[in-house]
N, C-alpha and C positions, 0 to 999 in steps of 0.2 A: 504494500500500500504506500502511495506517495506521501511524503512529509509535507505538512501544512506549515507555512511560514508566517501566518497571520499573527498579529499582536495578541498576547494572552492577558493583557491588563489594560486599564483605561489610561495609564500614564503615557504621555507623549515620549517616544523613544528618540534617541539621537538619530537613528535611521530616518524617522519621519521628519525630523528637523532638517537634516541634510537634504533629503529628497524634496522637501518643500522649497528650500532655497534654490535647488537646481531647477525645479519646475517654474518658479517665479522668474529666474534669469532667462529661461527659454521663452516664457510667455512674453516677457518684455520685448523680445526681438520679433514678435509676431504682429505687434500693433502697426497698422498702416495709417499714416497721416495723409488724408485725401485732400484737405483744403486748410489753408492757414493764412490769414491776412495780417499776421503779427500778433494776434491775440494770445497764442500759445508760445512758450509756456506761461502759465499764470503763477502768481506768487503763492508760495506754500503757506498754508494757514489763512485766516481771514474768514469772510462770509461767502457762502455759495448757495445758490438756489438750484435745487434738483427737481427735475420733472421727468415724465416718461415711465412706462411700466418697468423698464429695466433698472431704474434707480434703486428700488427695493427688491424687485423680483428678478435680479440679475441671473441670467442663464449661464451656468458654468460649462455645459457640454451638451452633447446630443442625447437622443432618446435610445431606448433599447440597449444594444451592445455598445452604443456610444456613451452610456452613462457609467459613472464610477461612484461608489459609495465613499463619502468623505466625512470627517469629523464635523466639518463646518463649511459654510460657503460665504466668503467675504463679498458682500454686495458692494455696488458702487457707493451707496450711501455710507456703509460702514467704512469703506476705504477713505472717504473724505473725513469722517469722524476720527479715524485712527491717525490721520495726518494733522489733526488739530483744527479742522475747519468747523465753523458754526453753520448748521443747516437752517436756512431761513424760510424754507418752503414746506414745513412739516404739516401744515393744514392741508395742502394739496396732496402730499404723500399719504396722509391718513385717509383722505377721501378715496384716493385711488386704491389703497390697500384693501379697503372694505369691498370695493368692486371686485378685486381679485379674489378675496376670500370667499365672497358669496358665489362667485363663478365656479371656484373649485369645489365648494360644497354641493352646488347644484349638479356639477358633472359627476361627482362621486355618487350622488343619489341616483342619477340616471344610469350609471354603469351597474350599480348594485341591483336596481330593479330589473334591468335588462338581463343580468346574470340569473336572477331568480326566475324570470319568465322563460328563458331559453335553456338554462342548465349549463351555459357556457361560462368557463372561469373568467373572472374580471380581467385577468392579465391578457387574455386573447381578445376580449371585446375592445380593449383600449387600442388595439391595432386597427380594428375596423371603424372605431369611433374615436379618433384621437382628440385630445383636449386642445383647444385653441385659446390663446391669451385674449381676454376681452379688451374692448377699446378703452383707451385712457380716459380718465375723467377730464372734462373740459376745464381749461384755464379761464378764470373769470377776472373781472376788473379788480376784485379783492386780492388777487394774487400778483398785482403789479409790483415790479421790482426794478431796481437800478443797479443791482450787483451783477456779477458774472453768473450766467445761467448755463446749466448743463442738461440737455434733454437726451435721455437714454432710450433708444428704440430697441426692443427685444423681439426675438422670434424663437419659437420652439420648432425644432426639426430633427430628423434622424430616422432611425429604424422605425417603420410604421407610421411616420409622420411626414409624408411627402409635402413639398412646397406647392402652393397654388398661386395662379396669377389672379389673385383677388385682393381687395382692400383688407388691410390687417395682416397680410402675408407678404407676397412679393411686392405688392403696392402698399403705400402708406395708408393707414386707416383715415377715416374722415376727421376724427378728433386729433390724431397725430399731426395731420396737415394743418388743421386750424390752429392747434396749439403752437406749432412752430412759427406760423405766420404771425400770431399774436405776440409771441416773444420777440420776433424779429422787429416788430414795431415799437417795442419798449426801449427805454434808454439803458440797455444792458448789453454786455458782450455775450454772444450766444455760441455755445459749442454743442454740436450734435454728435452723439456717440452711437455707433451701430453695434449692438450686442447681439450679433446674428451669426448663424453658422453657414449662411449662403448669401446670395445677392439680394439686395433690395433696390427697387427702382428709385433713382435719385434725381431724375431730370427736373422734378418740380422744385427741389430745394438746393441743388448744386450751386446755382448762381443767384439764389434768392438774396436780395439785399437785406442785410441784417443777420444773416447766417455767417458768422465770422470764421468758424472752423468746423471741419467734419473729420471724425476719427473712426476708423474701423477697428473697434476693440476685438471683434470676433468673439469667441467663447474661450476664455483663458484659464478655465479650471477654477478650483475652489479659492484661489488667492487673487482672482481677477480684479476685485475692487481695489486692492492695494497696488497691484501692478499698473492699473490704469491711472490712478492718481499720481504715482511716481512719474509716469510719462507726461501727464498734463502739467505737472509742476516742474519739469525739467531735471528731475533726478536721473532720469534715463532719457535718451533721445530716440525718437521713432526711427526705425530702420527697416521695417517690414515692407514687403512689396506684394501686390495682388497676384494671386495664383489663378485668377479668372479674368476674362474680359467682361466688363460691365457694360452691357448694351444699353442703348437709349430706351428702347422698348422691348418688352418681353418677346414679341413676335419677330424681333430681329435675329434671334437664334434659329438657325435652319431647322433644328429638330424640335422646336418648341411644341409643335402640334402633337408630338409623341410623348411629351413629358407626363409622368405620373397619371393624374386623373383626367388629363385633357382628352385622351382617346378611350377612356373607360377601362383601360388595362393597367391595374396597379401592380401587377406581378412582373411584367416584362416591358422594357423600353427598347426600341430599335433606333439606333443612330444611323442615319443615312448620309452623313456628311462626307464619307469617304476620307480622302486625305485632307480635306478642308475642315478639320475639326478644331474647335476653339479659336484661338487668335489667328490661325492660318486663314480662316474664312474671312474675317474682318479685314485683315491686312491685304489679302490677295484681291478682294473685290472692293477695296477702298471704302469700306462701310464705316461711317462715323460712329463713335462709341462715347459713352460717358467717361469711363476710365479704361485705359488699355491694359492688357496683360503686362504685369511687371511694374505697374505704376506705384509710386510711393514717394512722399516728400520727407524732409528732414528739418531739424532746427538749424542746421548749419548749411553752408554753401560749398559747392565744389566747382573747381575749374577742370575742364576736360580738354586736353590737347592731343589732337590726332597726330600720331607720328608717321604712320604708314598705312596705306590701303593698297593691297595687291591681289591680283587674281592669277591663279595657276591652274589652267584647265577648268575643272569643275569645283575648285576650292577658292574661297576668299579668305584673306588674312587681314586682320585689323590689329594694329598696335597703337595704344594710346596711353597717355599718362593722366591719372586722376589725382587731384590734390584737394584736401579739405582746407578751404580758405576761411573758415569761420573764425570769429574772434574768441568765442567762449569755449568751444569744444576743441580738444586736442587735434592738431594738424597731423595728417599722415600723407605720405606720398608713395605711389606704387606704379609700376608699369606692368600692364597685363597684355599678353597676346591672347585676345579674346577667344576665338573659336574658328574652326574650319567648317564652313557651311557647304555641304555637298549639293547636288543639282537643284536644290530648292531655289537657288539664286542664279540668275543669268546676267550677262553684261548690262542689260537694260535696268534690272533691279539694282545692280551695283551702282549705277549712276544716281538712282534714287537715294540709295543709302548715303552716298557722298554728299548729296545736297542736304540731307538731314543732319549730318555731322558737321 
């Protein structure tokens, strides 16, 4: 019989402490800065206004096999409290928490009754009837602020919870959109945080006046709140890059008609993109996007100096120097021979690449 290495006491062991630090360090490198007009980083400590379902209901990971049992989950709100911030939007957070609690209680009752009627275990029913986060409470005139505001958008996804091209899922919900617009009109700095495991349509708020910064927190595990606040306050600098192409519209993805519930088949999806999968489609057919594959900003600035571009038959070689020219963050200099690209690039595309560099 195999040996079980789980903890045998409630005391936090050195192993857990070491692993927690490693997980936090790795999570910090995953945050992607999508927009910043100079608002970030913010001063550590002070007052902060938190809104959005993810402020208290921060999602640490996926569902089903994507879930992991942890001792605790540091929410975004708790992360700000741990850093010494005063939360000035507790009335809204309390109102929204009641909506969330009532929604979860109603869902639990529905699953329980369904299980009793059908004899199907609740665990299986949750796959066929997944829980959805309710819409956020509306922000009213009584919630007016002139401090920095952080709006956290959360989504549940994973095994048994396919994403849908609907409001409150791939699209922003009605109240999320209205709340962000209302905050954007207030005399405050507004940071939108995406606590999501996949893409959310951003075309409505990407260039919305008053939205100063957009951060893809993603799902950072049980220490996510602390990791996010460290990044927002400049203890760490964002260095993550997108692993997906963020299209302007859902239907811009060639296989979108086959995704999940769209074709009525939740068990099998057929991708018909051929070699034009992912960014290759958008780049080859010059399709505009909200954010391209590999996109990600930083708190510092870099200079890029192209040393050489050469072609040898079906290969292209690019040598360039990158230097961190920022004042606050340590400067580094390196020379990288980037990569050899086989027949995907021809001489015509090489000229396009030269013009971009």
